[in-house]
SERO-169973 format. One line per 8 residues: number of its first residue (from 1); for each residue x, y, z of N, C-alpha, C, O. Coordinates in pm, whole numbers, padded with zeros to 5 digits. Atoms other than C-alpha are relative to their C-alpha. Example, Ala and Ser with C-alpha at 12.3 -4.5 7.8 and 13.67 -1.06 7.14 Angstrom:
BEGIN
1) 00089:-00119:00000:01230:-00450:00780:00090:00120:00000:00194:00118:00066 ~ -00082:-00119:-00006:01367:-00106:00714:-00077:00109:00073:-00026:00220:00090
% end
This chain:
BEGIN
1) 00115:-00026:-00084:13691:07842:10601:-00069:00132:-00040:-00192:00137:-00052 ~ 00057:-00129:00042:13646:08210:10499:-00071:-00014:-00134:-00176:00046:-00157 ~ 00057:00019:00132:13577:08098:10145:-00136:-00069:00011:-00229:-00034:-00062 ~ 00126:00074:-00021:13301:07859:10266:-00108:00094:00054:-00222:00090:00008 ~ 00094:-00096:-00056:13135:08133:10472:-00044:00098:-00108:-00163:00131:-00116 ~ 00031:-00093:00108:13152:08371:10174:-00097:-00063:-00100:-00190:00004:-00146 ~ 00089:00070:00094:12987:08113:09947:-00139:-00016:00060:-00239:00005:-00009 ~ 00130:00017:-00066:12710:08042:10200:-00075:00133:00006:-00195:00137:-00022
9) 00063:-00132:-00005:12641:08414:10246:-00047:00040:-00140:-00156:00096:-00155 ~ 00039:-00031:00137:12633:08457:09868:-00123:-00077:-00043:-00213:-00021:-00106 ~ 00116:00083:00036:12389:08169:09822:-00125:00050:00072:-00231:00063:00011 ~ 00114:-00053:-00076:12162:08301:10100:-00049:00132:-00057:-00169:00156:-00065 ~ 00038:-00129:00058:12167:08649:09945:-00078:-00020:-00129:-00178:00048:-00151 ~ 00070:00027:00126:12063:08512:09607:-00138:-00058:00028:-00236:-00019:-00036 ~ 00130:00062:-00033:11788:08299:09762:-00099:00100:00057:-00216:00102:00018 ~ 00088:-00099:-00063:11648:08581:09973:-00047:00103:-00101:-00164:00142:-00101
17) 00040:-00102:00098:11652:08831:09688:-00094:-00057:-00105:-00161:00019:-00174 ~ 00090:00063:00095:11463:08580:09474:-00143:-00008:00049:-00235:-00034:-00030 ~ 00135:00006:-00055:11165:08586:09707:-00075:00126:-00042:-00028:00237:-00018 ~ 00074:-00115:00050:10902:08811:09555:-00122:00029:00084:-00180:-00061:00145 ~ 00120:-00043:-00068:10622:09007:09710:-00077:00088:-00097:-00021:00184:-00151 ~ 00080:-00081:00089:10340:09145:09503:-00145:-00002:00048:-00185:-00089:00125 ~ 00141:-00008:-00034:09978:09248:09539:-00080:-00079:-00102:-00061:-00065:-00223 ~ 00088:00074:00089:09721:09013:09399:-00109:00093:-00049:-00129:00201:00006
25) 00110:-00080:00051:09432:09144:09196:00036:00066:-00131:00151:00064:-00175 ~ -00017:-00059:00133:09386:09325:08873:00066:00136:00004:00127:00180:-00093 ~ -00053:-00135:-00005:09492:09665:08997:-00064:00086:-00106:00002:00163:-00176 ~ 00075:-00055:00111:09223:09793:08768:-00013:00150:-00001:00049:00222:00078 ~ 00031:-00142:00011:09097:10127:08666:-00150:00011:-00024:-00221:-00088:-00036 ~ 00142:-00024:00024:08759:10283:08612:-00033:-00025:-00146:00057:-00032:-00230 ~ 00038:00020:00141:08559:10223:08294:00048:00116:-00086:00067:00227:-00037 ~ -00047:-00106:00090:08672:10418:07990:-00096:00118:00004:-00218:00101:00015
33) 00080:-00121:-00003:08551:10774:07988:-00020:00057:00140:-00068:00169:00154 ~ 00014:-00049:-00138:08554:10805:08370:00137:00049:00046:00224:-00030:00083 ~ -00126:-00062:-00042:08833:11045:08454:-00020:00088:00125:00076:00118:00197 ~ 00030:-00085:-00115:08657:11258:08718:-00118:-00057:00078:-00210:-00114:00020 ~ 00107:00044:-00090:08437:11175:09016:-00045:00114:00088:00031:00207:00117 ~ 00052:-00088:-00105:08216:11368:09251:-00037:-00088:00118:-00081:-00202:00101 ~ 00039:00071:-00121:08158:11263:09610:-00087:00095:00082:-00037:00164:00171 ~ 00089:-00086:-00079:07851:11448:09740:-00015:-00054:00141:00018:-00170:00168
41) 00017:00043:-00138:07767:11433:10109:-00084:-00126:00008:-00187:-00139:-00059 ~ 00075:00123:-00024:07653:11092:10224:-00135:00035:00060:-00149:00138:00126 ~ 00130:-00012:-00066:07291:11053:10330:00014:-00067:00137:00070:-00176:00149 ~ -00009:00052:-00136:07262:11000:10704:-00138:-00048:00045:-00225:00033:00077 ~ 00126:00057:-00048:06979:10763:10801:00008:-00040:00147:-00074:-00118:00194 ~ -00017:00033:-00142:07102:10745:11162:-00033:00123:00084:-00063:00230:00032 ~ 00021:-00112:-00092:07054:10961:11468:00133:00060:00047:00134:00147:00134 ~ -00132:-00051:-00037:07431:11026:11493:00030:00125:-00082:00062:00117:-00200
49) -00016:-00128:00070:07466:11393:11405:00141:00016:-00055:00240:-00008:00014 ~ -00127:-00033:00062:07743:11484:11162:00080:-00117:-00053:00188:-00098:-00109 ~ -00076:00117:00045:07850:11129:11081:00019:00000:-00151:00119:-00052:-00202 ~ -00010:-00005:00147:07784:11193:10711:00120:00084:-00045:00180:00055:-00148 ~ -00116:-00084:00032:08054:11463:10710:00130:-00081:00010:00218:-00069:-00076 ~ -00120:00080:-00023:08314:11222:10847:00020:-00100:-00114:00131:-00116:-00164 ~ -00011:00101:00106:08237:10954:10587:00025:00063:-00137:00103:00009:-00216 ~ -00022:-00069:00128:08221:11197:10295:00145:00046:-00010:00211:00028:-00112
57) -00138:-00047:-00002:08554:11350:10394:00096:-00117:-00017:00192:-00108:-00094 ~ -00091:00114:00006:08718:11009:10441:00007:-00057:-00141:00115:-00090:-00190 ~ 00000:00056:00135:08610:10883:10098:00065:00096:-00100:00143:00053:-00184 ~ -00063:-00099:00087:08706:11206:09921:00151:-00001:00019:00227:00001:-00078 ~ -00142:00001:-00032:09041:11202:10096:00069:-00125:-00055:00182:-00118:-00103 ~ -00058:00125:00053:09100:10838:09994:00024:00011:-00150:00129:-00031:-00199 ~ -00018:-00017:00144:09045:10921:09626:00111:00099:-00031:00189:00078:-00124 ~ -00105:-00099:00021:09270:11227:09650:00137:-00058:00032:00234:-00035:-00040
65) -00127:00057:-00045:09541:11036:09835:00051:-00109:-00095:00169:-00113:-00127 ~ -00040:00115:00081:09543:10726:09613:00004:00029:-00150:00071:-00041:-00225 ~ -00005:-00037:00140:09481:10896:09281:-00080:-00093:-00090:-00168:-00167:-00044 ~ 00071:00082:00098:09361:10726:08966:-00120:00071:-00059:-00175:00029:-00161 ~ 00116:-00076:00046:09083:10979:08926:00006:00138:00066:00062:00154:00174 ~ 00002:-00137:-00052:09028:11352:08978:-00138:00027:00061:-00239:-00018:00009 ~ 00126:-00036:-00067:08762:11488:09217:-00047:00135:-00052:00029:00232:-00054 ~ 00061:-00121:00055:08528:11749:09067:-00136:00024:00065:-00184:-00058:00143
73) 00139:-00026:-00040:08193:11912:09138:-00090:-00099:-00073:-00056:-00147:-00181 ~ 00089:00101:00056:07899:11683:09067:-00040:00030:-00144:-00039:-00059:-00229 ~ 00045:-00034:00136:07780:11872:08759:00113:-00003:-00104:00087:-00004:-00224 ~ -00114:00002:00092:08131:11865:08609:00070:-00136:-00006:00169:-00151:-00077 ~ -00069:00128:-00008:08219:11503:08683:-00057:-00102:-00098:-00170:-00089:-00146 ~ 00043:00110:00087:08200:11190:08471:-00088:-00099:00075:-00177:-00161:00017 ~ 00077:00094:-00082:08061:10982:08759:-00012:00054:00142:00062:00144:00184 ~ 00027:-00044:-00136:07927:11023:09111:00001:-00121:00093:-00061:-00224:00064
81) 00001:00103:-00104:07997:10812:09420:-00096:00049:00108:-00073:00152:00171 ~ 00096:-00037:-00104:07696:10823:09653:00002:-00103:00111:00029:-00221:00088 ~ 00001:00091:-00114:07667:10676:09997:-00114:00032:00095:-00154:00148:00110 ~ 00102:-00015:-00104:07401:10620:10259:00047:-00073:00124:00078:-00192:00119 ~ -00034:00062:-00127:07487:10557:10621:-00130:-00055:00056:-00217:00020:00100 ~ 00126:00065:-00036:07219:10305:10711:-00016:-00018:00150:-00126:-00005:00203 ~ 00013:00021:-00144:07301:10236:11074:00129:00036:00072:00239:00024:00017 ~ -00111:-00025:-00092:07523:10342:11360:-00044:-00053:00135:-00144:-00008:00190
89) 00034:00057:-00130:07519:10136:11678:00123:-00006:00089:00236:-00015:00041 ~ -00105:00023:-00098:07723:10113:11994:-00052:-00100:00102:-00171:-00102:00135 ~ 00038:00089:-00110:07723:09842:12254:00122:-00025:00088:00236:-00017:00043 ~ -00104:00022:-00100:07921:09764:12566:00073:-00130:-00027:00011:-00231:-00060 ~ -00075:00124:00019:08204:09514:12534:00089:-00036:00119:00136:-00150:00128 ~ -00075:00037:-00120:08391:09536:12865:-00048:00085:00118:-00095:00198:00104 ~ 00051:-00060:-00123:08306:09619:13225:00104:-00015:00110:00190:-00103:00104 ~ -00086:00016:-00117:08486:09675:13552:-00073:-00085:00104:-00181:-00137:00078
97) 00057:00086:-00105:08417:09490:13878:-00134:00051:00054:-00208:-00026:00116 ~ 00128:-00056:-00044:08124:09724:13955:-00103:00003:-00113:-00209:00066:-00101 ~ 00085:00006:00120:07967:09653:13614:-00016:00135:-00070:-00115:00158:-00140 ~ -00003:-00125:00076:08050:10000:13487:00068:-00028:-00134:00163:-00105:-00142 ~ -00054:00023:00134:08121:10013:13115:00140:00061:-00011:00162:00176:00028 ~ -00136:-00047:00025:08490:10042:13026:00024:00028:-00148:00107:00112:-00184 ~ -00027:-00009:00143:08468:10007:12650:-00126:-00031:-00080:-00205:-00119:-00045 ~ 00110:00022:00094:08216:10029:12367:00057:-00044:-00135:00174:-00022:-00164
105) -00032:00028:00140:08220:09895:12013:-00102:00076:-00085:-00223:00058:-00070 ~ 00086:-00073:00095:08083:10128:11744:00000:-00076:-00132:00104:-00123:-00178 ~ 00015:00069:00128:07950:09971:11424:-00079:00089:-00095:-00182:00145:-00057 ~ 00066:-00080:00103:07853:10151:11103:-00026:-00091:-00120:00060:-00170:-00159 ~ 00035:00073:00122:07673:10001:10804:-00042:00103:-00105:-00117:00196:-00076 ~ 00033:-00095:00105:07647:10180:10471:-00015:-00068:-00136:00031:-00180:-00157 ~ 00012:00038:00140:07555:10145:10105:00074:00104:-00082:00067:00223:-00053 ~ -00074:-00091:00086:07774:10296:09833:-00020:-00043:-00145:-00026:-00162:-00176
113) 00011:00032:00142:07734:10320:09456:00076:00101:-00083:00101:00214:-00041 ~ -00067:-00085:00098:07913:10463:09154:-00091:00006:-00122:-00123:-00097:-00182 ~ 00095:-00019:00109:07687:10610:08887:00061:00093:-00105:00118:00197:-00072 ~ -00047:-00086:00110:07782:10748:08545:-00093:00120:-00009:-00215:00105:00000 ~ 00078:-00124:00000:07667:11108:08519:-00088:00018:-00124:-00204:00057:-00111 ~ 00074:-00037:00121:07557:11137:08157:-00122:-00087:-00027:-00217:-00042:-00091 ~ 00117:00084:00026:07319:10840:08152:-00061:-00062:00126:-00162:-00132:00119 ~ 00054:00051:-00126:07266:10753:08520:00022:-00149:00024:-00032:-00205:00119
121) -00024:00144:-00015:07392:10396:08474:00081:-00028:00127:00180:00040:00155 ~ -00074:00044:-00119:07503:10224:08795:00118:-00084:-00049:00099:-00189:-00112 ~ -00120:00071:00043:07862:10115:08732:00049:-00098:00105:00110:-00200:00073 ~ -00044:00084:-00111:07928:09964:09075:-00085:00034:00120:-00123:00150:00140 ~ 00068:-00029:-00127:07744:09926:09403:00028:-00111:00099:00056:-00226:00062 ~ -00018:00096:-00107:07783:09755:09735:-00092:00038:00115:-00097:00154:00157 ~ 00094:-00024:-00110:07524:09719:10008:00051:-00064:00128:00124:-00162:00127 ~ -00028:00054:-00134:07563:09660:10378:00148:-00014:00030:00189:-00110:00095
129) -00140:-00004:-00042:07933:09745:10402:00002:00036:00148:-00071:00125:00191 ~ 00003:-00020:-00144:08014:09734:10769:00142:00009:00055:00233:-00058:00007 ~ -00127:-00012:-00070:08298:09838:10995:-00026:00028:00146:-00130:00082:00182 ~ 00017:-00028:-00142:08352:09857:11368:00133:00035:00063:00240:00005:00010 ~ -00119:-00044:-00073:08594:10002:11617:-00037:00015:00147:-00146:00062:00181 ~ 00022:-00014:-00144:08626:09990:11994:00050:00137:00047:00139:00197:-00013 ~ -00049:-00124:-00060:08664:10298:12209:-00023:-00005:00151:-00117:-00067:00200 ~ 00002:00001:-00146:08729:10361:12577:-00100:00099:00056:-00128:00203:-00003
137) 00091:-00087:-00075:08484:10511:12822:00082:00069:00108:00169:00007:00170 ~ -00067:-00077:-00103:08605:10783:13055:-00104:00055:00097:-00223:00057:00067 ~ 00092:-00067:-00092:08455:10949:13358:-00043:00134:-00055:-00146:00189:-00014 ~ 00033:-00126:00066:08456:11262:13145:-00083:-00030:-00125:-00039:-00104:-00214 ~ 00086:00019:00117:08169:11272:12897:00067:00055:-00125:00054:-00002:-00233 ~ -00070:-00061:00114:08378:11498:12672:00104:-00095:-00057:00114:-00110:-00179 ~ -00103:00093:00047:08663:11247:12655:-00065:-00122:-00066:-00019:-00168:-00170 ~ 00070:00115:00059:08421:10959:12590:-00055:00037:-00138:-00044:-00042:-00232
145) 00051:-00045:00130:08256:11160:12308:00113:00015:-00102:00096:-00020:-00219 ~ -00116:-00012:00090:08600:11239:12160:00049:-00139:-00044:00086:-00159:-00159 ~ -00041:00137:00033:08691:10870:12177:-00097:-00062:-00101:-00055:-00133:-00192 ~ 00099:00051:00095:08365:10785:11998:00021:00061:-00138:00015:-00010:-00238 ~ -00026:-00067:00128:08438:11043:11725:00124:-00058:-00067:00126:-00079:-00189 ~ -00122:00061:00056:08788:10898:11682:-00030:-00139:-00056:00023:-00177:-00160 ~ 00038:00133:00048:08635:10550:11648:-00077:00010:-00132:-00055:-00068:-00224 ~ 00077:-00021:00124:08391:10678:11384:00094:00037:-00114:00079:-00013:-00225
153) -00097:-00038:00103:08680:10840:11193:00080:-00120:-00049:00104:-00135:-00168 ~ -00075:00120:00036:08875:10514:11201:-00085:-00093:-00086:-00036:-00147:-00185 ~ 00090:00081:00081:08573:10321:11070:-00013:00061:-00139:-00007:-00010:-00240 ~ 00016:-00069:00129:08525:10583:10797:00124:-00017:-00087:00111:-00042:-00207 ~ -00124:00016:00076:08891:10564:10691:00014:-00142:-00053:00051:-00163:-00169 ~ -00010:00140:00041:08885:10184:10682:-00099:-00033:-00112:-00063:-00098:-00210 ~ 00101:00027:00103:08561:10170:10483:00029:00077:-00129:00002:00027:-00238 ~ -00037:-00076:00120:08682:10444:10245:00108:-00075:-00079:00102:-00080:-00202
161) -00103:00079:00067:08989:10234:10169:-00062:-00123:-00067:-00027:-00157:-00180 ~ 00068:00116:00057:08767:09929:10115:-00078:00038:-00126:-00071:-00031:-00227 ~ 00080:-00044:00115:08536:10122:09881:00091:00031:-00118:00064:-00012:-00230 ~ -00094:-00032:00107:08828:10259:09679:00051:-00129:-00065:00050:-00142:-00188 ~ -00054:00126:00052:08978:09910:09644:-00106:-00078:-00078:-00077:-00133:-00184 ~ 00106:00073:00068:08645:09752:09550:-00036:00064:-00134:-00054:-00006:-00234 ~ 00034:-00069:00125:08565:10017:09290:00107:-00027:-00105:00074:-00060:-00219 ~ -00107:00016:00098:08904:09988:09123:00026:-00147:-00035:00072:-00175:-00146
169) -00020:00142:00030:08922:09606:09148:-00109:-00057:-00088:-00086:-00154:-00159 ~ 00111:00054:00077:08583:09554:08986:00006:00034:-00149:-00074:-00017:-00227 ~ -00007:-00038:00142:08691:09711:08655:00129:-00044:-00062:00151:-00020:-00181
% end
């Protein structure tokens, strides 16, 4: 009986260890000659003050965190990643019994491109990238504003990860 259990456990161990997990995709790199990038401040075409800082920081941080390229000043870099925040909207998504807003959804849409510095050639671009995040409303305006800022940061982090992946997968 012990021998049978030992054999079954051994077979299960072999079967389970044979299951593989891997990431699909090319796992690419940038075009040859692109070793450094600059990420200047995004252009803000919205009325949301300071949102460009959050998105610029998130994208720069994503490149620093994930590697594959070094971040430099624009004049010293091989390529430049530029972004434009085209829209920022919020709308109510939940209400209490008195029809007071309990929760908003923030949505950001942006355009991003990667341009080679020495000749200005567009190497990659994506338009109308969009992300959204919900945030709670509080009786305190300060808390609601902080919740909105946290939602914007989360959108920026998610979109920065998407941009990084798209740039590296396209080459």
